[in-house]
C-alpha positions as CSV (number, residue, x, y, z in Angstrom):
1,M,-64.1,-0.6,-20.0
2,I,-61.5,-2.6,-18.1
3,V,-60.5,-6.1,-19.2
4,L,-58.2,-8.7,-17.8
5,G,-56.3,-10.6,-20.6
6,I,-54.7,-14.0,-20.1
7,E,-52.3,-15.6,-22.7
8,T,-50.9,-19.1,-22.4
9,S,-50.9,-20.5,-25.9
10,C,-47.2,-21.3,-26.2
11,D,-44.2,-20.6,-23.9
12,E,-45.1,-17.2,-22.3
13,T,-47.3,-17.0,-19.3
14,A,-48.9,-13.6,-19.5
15,A,-51.6,-11.5,-18.0
16,A,-52.5,-7.8,-18.5
17,I,-55.1,-5.2,-17.7
18,V,-56.2,-2.9,-20.5
19,R,-58.7,0.0,-20.4
20,R,-60.7,0.9,-23.5
21,F,-62.4,4.3,-23.7
22,D,-65.9,4.5,-25.1
23,D,-68.0,7.5,-26.3
24,K,-69.5,8.0,-22.9
25,S,-66.3,8.1,-20.9
26,D,-64.1,10.4,-23.0
27,N,-65.2,11.6,-26.5
28,Q,-61.6,12.6,-27.5
29,R,-60.3,9.1,-26.6
30,A,-63.3,7.0,-27.8
31,G,-62.1,3.7,-29.0
32,Q,-58.6,4.2,-27.8
33,G,-56.8,2.0,-25.3
34,E,-54.4,2.2,-22.4
35,I,-52.3,-0.6,-20.9
36,L,-52.5,-0.5,-17.1
37,S,-50.3,-3.5,-16.6
38,N,-48.6,-6.2,-18.8
39,I,-46.8,-9.0,-17.1
40,V,-45.0,-11.7,-19.1
41,L,-43.1,-14.6,-17.8
42,S,-40.9,-16.2,-20.5
43,Q,-40.0,-19.9,-20.5
44,I,-37.0,-19.6,-22.8
45,E,-34.6,-21.1,-20.3
46,D,-36.9,-24.0,-19.7
47,H,-36.9,-25.0,-23.4
48,A,-33.5,-23.8,-24.6
49,A,-31.8,-27.2,-24.0
50,Y,-34.3,-28.8,-26.4
51,G,-34.0,-26.2,-29.2
52,G,-37.8,-25.6,-29.2
53,V,-40.9,-25.6,-27.1
54,V,-41.8,-28.8,-25.3
55,P,-45.6,-28.8,-24.8
56,E,-45.6,-30.7,-21.5
57,I,-43.0,-28.5,-20.0
58,A,-44.8,-25.4,-21.2
59,A,-48.2,-26.6,-19.7
60,R,-46.6,-27.4,-16.3
61,A,-44.9,-23.9,-16.2
62,H,-48.3,-22.3,-16.9
63,V,-49.9,-24.2,-14.1
64,E,-47.2,-23.1,-11.6
65,A,-47.0,-19.5,-12.6
66,L,-50.4,-18.2,-13.9
67,D,-52.1,-17.4,-10.6
68,G,-49.1,-15.3,-9.5
69,I,-48.9,-13.6,-12.9
70,I,-52.6,-12.6,-12.7
71,K,-52.1,-11.3,-9.2
72,R,-49.2,-9.2,-10.2
73,A,-51.1,-7.7,-13.2
74,M,-54.0,-6.8,-10.9
75,L,-51.8,-5.2,-8.3
76,E,-49.7,-3.2,-10.8
77,A,-52.9,-1.9,-12.4
78,N,-54.4,-1.2,-9.0
79,V,-57.6,-2.9,-10.1
80,T,-59.8,-5.3,-8.2
81,F,-61.9,-8.1,-9.7
82,E,-65.0,-6.1,-8.9
83,Q,-63.8,-3.3,-11.3
84,L,-63.4,-5.6,-14.2
85,D,-65.9,-5.4,-17.1
86,G,-64.7,-8.7,-18.6
87,V,-62.0,-11.4,-18.6
88,A,-60.4,-12.5,-21.9
89,A,-58.3,-15.5,-22.6
90,T,-56.6,-17.1,-25.6
91,S,-58.8,-20.1,-26.5
92,G,-56.8,-21.0,-29.6
93,P,-54.9,-21.6,-31.7
94,G,-51.9,-22.9,-29.8
95,L,-50.6,-25.8,-27.7
96,I,-53.8,-27.2,-26.3
97,G,-52.4,-27.9,-22.8
98,G,-51.4,-24.3,-22.3
99,V,-54.6,-22.9,-23.9
100,L,-56.8,-25.0,-21.6
101,I,-55.0,-23.7,-18.5
102,G,-55.5,-20.0,-19.4
103,L,-59.1,-20.5,-20.6
104,M,-60.1,-22.5,-17.5
105,S,-58.6,-19.8,-15.3
106,A,-60.6,-17.1,-17.1
107,K,-63.8,-19.2,-16.8
108,A,-63.3,-19.5,-13.1
109,I,-62.8,-15.7,-12.7
110,A,-65.8,-15.0,-14.9
111,A,-68.0,-17.4,-13.0
112,V,-67.0,-16.3,-9.5
113,H,-67.2,-12.6,-10.2
114,N,-70.2,-12.7,-12.6
115,I,-68.4,-10.9,-15.4
116,P,-68.4,-11.7,-19.2
117,L,-66.0,-14.2,-20.6
118,I,-64.4,-13.4,-24.0
119,A,-62.7,-16.3,-25.8
120,V,-60.0,-14.6,-28.0
121,N,-58.4,-16.0,-31.1
122,H,-54.7,-15.7,-30.5
123,L,-54.2,-14.5,-34.0
124,E,-56.8,-11.8,-33.6
125,G,-54.9,-10.6,-30.5
126,H,-51.9,-10.0,-32.8
127,A,-54.1,-8.5,-35.5
128,L,-55.8,-5.9,-33.3
129,T,-52.7,-4.8,-31.3
130,A,-52.0,-1.9,-33.7
131,R,-55.4,-0.5,-32.8
132,L,-54.3,-0.3,-29.2
133,T,-51.1,1.5,-30.0
134,N,-52.0,3.5,-33.2
135,D,-54.9,5.0,-35.1
136,A,-55.7,2.0,-37.4
137,P,-59.3,2.3,-38.8
138,F,-60.8,-0.5,-40.9
139,P,-60.2,-1.6,-43.6
140,H,-56.5,-2.3,-43.7
141,L,-54.0,-4.9,-44.8
142,L,-52.3,-7.2,-42.2
143,L,-49.1,-9.1,-42.6
144,L,-49.1,-11.7,-39.8
145,V,-45.8,-13.4,-39.3
146,S,-45.0,-15.6,-36.3
147,G,-43.6,-18.9,-35.4
148,G,-46.7,-20.7,-36.6
149,H,-48.3,-18.4,-39.1
150,S,-47.4,-16.4,-42.2
151,Q,-50.5,-14.7,-43.7
152,I,-51.6,-11.6,-45.6
153,L,-55.1,-10.7,-44.6
154,L,-57.7,-8.0,-45.4
155,V,-59.0,-6.7,-42.1
156,K,-62.5,-5.5,-42.6
157,G,-63.4,-5.3,-38.9
158,V,-63.3,-7.1,-35.6
159,S,-63.9,-10.8,-36.3
160,D,-64.1,-10.0,-40.0
161,Y,-61.0,-11.2,-42.0
162,E,-60.4,-12.2,-45.6
163,R,-57.2,-14.2,-46.1
164,W,-55.4,-13.3,-49.3
165,G,-52.2,-15.3,-48.8
166,T,-50.6,-17.9,-46.5
167,T,-47.6,-20.2,-46.4
168,I,-47.9,-23.5,-48.3
169,D,-45.3,-25.1,-46.0
170,D,-43.3,-23.6,-43.2
171,A,-44.2,-20.5,-41.3
172,L,-41.6,-17.7,-41.4
173,G,-40.8,-17.8,-37.7
174,E,-40.3,-21.6,-38.0
175,A,-37.9,-21.1,-40.9
176,F,-35.9,-18.6,-38.8
177,D,-35.8,-21.0,-35.8
178,K,-34.8,-24.0,-37.9
179,T,-32.1,-22.1,-39.7
180,A,-30.7,-21.0,-36.4
181,K,-30.7,-24.5,-35.1
182,L,-29.0,-25.8,-38.2
183,L,-26.2,-23.2,-37.8
184,G,-25.7,-23.9,-34.1
185,L,-27.2,-20.7,-32.9
186,P,-29.0,-20.5,-29.5
187,Y,-32.8,-20.7,-29.0
188,P,-34.9,-18.8,-29.7
189,G,-33.4,-18.6,-33.2
190,G,-35.1,-15.7,-34.9
191,P,-33.3,-12.9,-32.9
192,E,-30.0,-14.8,-33.2
193,V,-30.3,-15.0,-37.0
194,E,-31.0,-11.3,-37.2
195,K,-28.1,-10.5,-34.9
196,A,-25.7,-12.6,-37.0
197,A,-27.0,-11.2,-40.2
198,K,-25.9,-7.7,-39.2
199,N,-22.3,-8.8,-39.5
200,G,-22.7,-10.9,-42.7
201,D,-22.6,-10.4,-46.4
202,P,-26.1,-10.8,-47.8
203,K,-24.8,-11.4,-51.4
204,R,-22.4,-14.2,-50.7
205,F,-25.0,-17.0,-51.1
206,D,-27.6,-16.9,-53.9
207,F,-30.6,-18.4,-52.2
208,P,-33.9,-19.0,-54.0
209,R,-36.8,-16.5,-53.7
210,S,-39.7,-19.0,-53.7
211,M,-43.0,-17.8,-55.1
212,K,-41.5,-14.5,-56.2
213,G,-43.2,-13.3,-59.3
214,R,-46.0,-15.8,-59.2
215,D,-49.7,-15.1,-59.1
216,G,-51.4,-14.7,-55.8
217,Y,-50.0,-13.8,-52.4
218,D,-48.9,-17.2,-50.9
219,F,-45.5,-17.9,-49.3
220,S,-43.1,-20.8,-49.4
221,F,-40.1,-21.0,-47.1
222,S,-39.1,-24.7,-47.1
223,G,-37.0,-24.5,-50.2
224,L,-35.1,-21.6,-48.8
225,K,-34.5,-23.5,-45.6
226,S,-33.2,-26.5,-47.5
227,A,-30.9,-24.3,-49.6
228,V,-29.3,-23.0,-46.4
229,R,-28.7,-26.5,-45.3
230,R,-27.0,-27.5,-48.5
231,E,-24.7,-24.5,-48.5
232,A,-23.9,-25.0,-44.8
233,E,-22.9,-28.7,-45.6
234,K,-20.8,-27.7,-48.5
235,T,-19.0,-24.9,-46.6
236,A,-18.5,-26.9,-43.3
237,P,-16.8,-26.6,-41.0
238,L,-18.4,-23.2,-40.5
239,S,-16.5,-20.2,-39.2
240,D,-18.2,-17.3,-37.6
241,T,-18.0,-15.4,-40.9
242,D,-19.6,-18.3,-42.7
243,V,-22.5,-18.3,-40.2
244,N,-22.9,-14.6,-40.4
245,D,-23.0,-14.7,-44.3
246,L,-25.5,-17.5,-44.3
247,C,-27.8,-15.6,-42.0
248,A,-27.4,-12.4,-44.0
249,S,-28.1,-14.2,-47.3
250,F,-31.1,-16.0,-45.8
251,Q,-32.6,-12.9,-44.3
252,A,-32.1,-11.0,-47.6
253,A,-34.0,-13.7,-49.4
254,I,-36.8,-13.4,-46.9
255,C,-37.0,-9.7,-47.3
256,D,-37.2,-10.1,-51.1
257,I,-40.0,-12.6,-50.9
258,L,-42.0,-10.4,-48.5
259,A,-41.4,-7.4,-50.7
260,D,-42.8,-9.2,-53.7
261,R,-45.9,-10.5,-52.0
262,I,-46.7,-7.2,-50.1
263,N,-46.2,-5.1,-53.2
264,K,-48.8,-7.2,-55.1
265,A,-51.2,-7.1,-52.1
266,L,-50.9,-3.3,-51.8
267,L,-51.7,-2.9,-55.5
268,A,-54.8,-5.1,-55.1
269,F,-55.9,-3.3,-51.9
270,K,-55.6,0.2,-53.6
271,Q,-57.7,-1.1,-56.5
272,R,-60.4,-2.4,-54.2
273,F,-60.4,0.7,-51.9
274,P,-59.6,3.6,-54.2
275,H,-61.2,6.1,-51.9
276,L,-58.6,5.6,-49.2
277,D,-55.9,8.3,-49.5
278,S,-53.3,6.6,-47.3
279,P,-53.7,2.8,-47.2
280,Q,-52.3,1.1,-44.1
281,L,-50.4,-2.1,-43.8
282,I,-50.0,-3.5,-40.2
283,V,-47.3,-6.0,-39.5
284,A,-47.9,-8.2,-36.4
285,G,-46.6,-11.3,-34.8
286,G,-43.2,-12.2,-33.3
287,V,-41.3,-11.9,-36.6
288,A,-42.6,-8.3,-36.9
289,S,-39.8,-7.3,-34.4
290,N,-37.2,-8.1,-37.1
291,Q,-35.7,-4.7,-38.1
292,A,-34.5,-5.7,-41.6
293,I,-38.1,-6.9,-42.4
294,R,-39.5,-3.6,-41.0
295,A,-37.1,-1.6,-43.1
296,T,-38.0,-3.6,-46.2
297,L,-41.7,-2.9,-45.6
298,Y,-41.2,0.8,-44.9
299,A,-39.5,1.1,-48.3
300,I,-42.4,-0.6,-50.1
301,L,-45.0,1.5,-48.3
302,Q,-43.2,4.7,-49.3
303,K,-43.5,3.8,-52.9
304,H,-47.2,3.2,-52.5
305,E,-47.7,6.4,-50.4
306,A,-49.1,4.1,-47.8
307,E,-48.5,3.9,-44.0
308,L,-46.8,1.0,-42.2
309,I,-47.9,0.4,-38.6
310,A,-45.7,-1.8,-36.5
311,P,-46.5,-2.2,-32.8
312,P,-43.7,-1.7,-30.3
313,I,-41.4,-4.7,-30.2
314,A,-42.6,-5.7,-26.7
315,L,-46.1,-6.1,-28.1
316,C,-45.1,-8.1,-31.2
317,T,-44.3,-11.2,-29.2
318,D,-47.0,-13.0,-27.2
319,N,-48.4,-11.0,-24.3
320,G,-51.5,-10.5,-22.2
321,A,-52.2,-6.9,-23.4
322,M,-53.0,-8.0,-26.9
323,I,-55.5,-10.5,-25.5
324,A,-57.0,-8.0,-23.1
325,W,-57.4,-5.5,-26.0
326,A,-58.9,-7.9,-28.4
327,G,-61.3,-8.9,-25.6
328,A,-62.2,-5.2,-25.0
329,E,-62.8,-4.7,-28.8
330,R,-65.1,-7.7,-28.9
331,L,-66.8,-6.8,-25.6
332,A,-67.6,-3.3,-27.0
333,L,-69.5,-5.0,-29.8
334,G,-71.3,-7.3,-27.4
335,L,-69.3,-10.4,-28.5
336,T,-69.0,-12.6,-25.4
337,D,-68.8,-16.3,-24.9
338,P,-70.5,-18.9,-22.7
339,L,-68.7,-20.7,-19.9
340,N,-68.9,-24.0,-21.9
341,T,-66.8,-22.5,-24.8
342,T,-64.1,-24.9,-25.8
343,A,-60.3,-24.6,-26.4
344,R,-59.2,-24.9,-30.0
345,P,-55.8,-26.1,-31.2
346,R,-56.6,-24.7,-34.6
347,W,-58.7,-21.6,-35.3
348,P,-58.3,-19.7,-38.6
349,L,-59.1,-16.0,-38.7
350,D,-60.9,-16.6,-42.0
351,S,-63.1,-19.6,-41.6
352,N,-63.9,-19.7,-45.3
353,A,-60.3,-20.0,-46.4
354,E,-59.1,-23.5,-47.2
355,A,-56.0,-24.9,-45.6
356,K,-52.8,-24.8,-47.8
357,I,-50.2,-26.3,-45.5
358,G,-48.5,-29.1,-47.3
359,F,-49.5,-28.0,-50.8
360,G,-45.9,-27.1,-51.5
361,R,-44.7,-30.6,-50.7
362,K,-44.2,-33.4,-53.2
363,G,-47.4,-35.4,-53.9
364,A,-49.7,-32.8,-52.2
365,K,-52.7,-31.6,-54.0
366,A,-53.6,-27.9,-54.2
């Protein structure tokens, strides 16, 4: 099964070709995947001057680049449209202008070449990446941390998710980026904060660990972000040492918060699935590339005699391979979509979970 995947939900224009082996083609590799090509064009330079992604600029860049990116992916994989078993595209959530461009391109390819269209939830693309790179049977736990999402989910199967925890205010990636901007670090901020933290003292500033010790599995990062701002204003003008120490202390607080939430989630998972000898936690999304966070999770998983699966860093950030793979997983189950399927700016993995964004703010009702 060969699938073309298209990703245009934010500021990467990406296309990839992925092959999924089924029982008939190769019994030893049944259900496994292989990346034949994975082309990603980053727009970082286009948005750097603004300190964040500008939707109009992103959409225009997708229009200009996508055809060429798809062509490169096809050539590198040495695959023709006639050899494709399906075409998958992110159809949400994301910046609606970019999502529309990728989805409409996929619809055109599907219509012209009479192949199935698979409308992929961007978050499911991240969620299923570990099944492309590792042996990750269902059920397992998922920590999804990106610029727009911070969630703990029980993954019971393809398109079958149970959200246990989410952020009540800022997403983790957003907190990293806003902290970097506050401290005058370049965009994108997450990697810059991580880099500065390596040279800093994580104990110099005593930042709050919001939600730590509370019931449930939800996150809150806005208070931590505000605490960084207050300390930066008190310490100003900031030296390089000050910036490094602020980043290190911020990142240490993040790691403590994640450790608390994941520890609780693992205990609950083991109680629910006592027959699993080695529970798995998958960490996915752009923030999953942070090495300090990975080290924290590894330490927790060792205590629980569980396994941490973290995809290669290149597959943590947005890319076409994760969309192609999610499309292949869905196609294997017969889950395809009509050509009149719509783009969605919002699309939760667990449709039964109520929204909690804003519940941590003054006057909001839980």
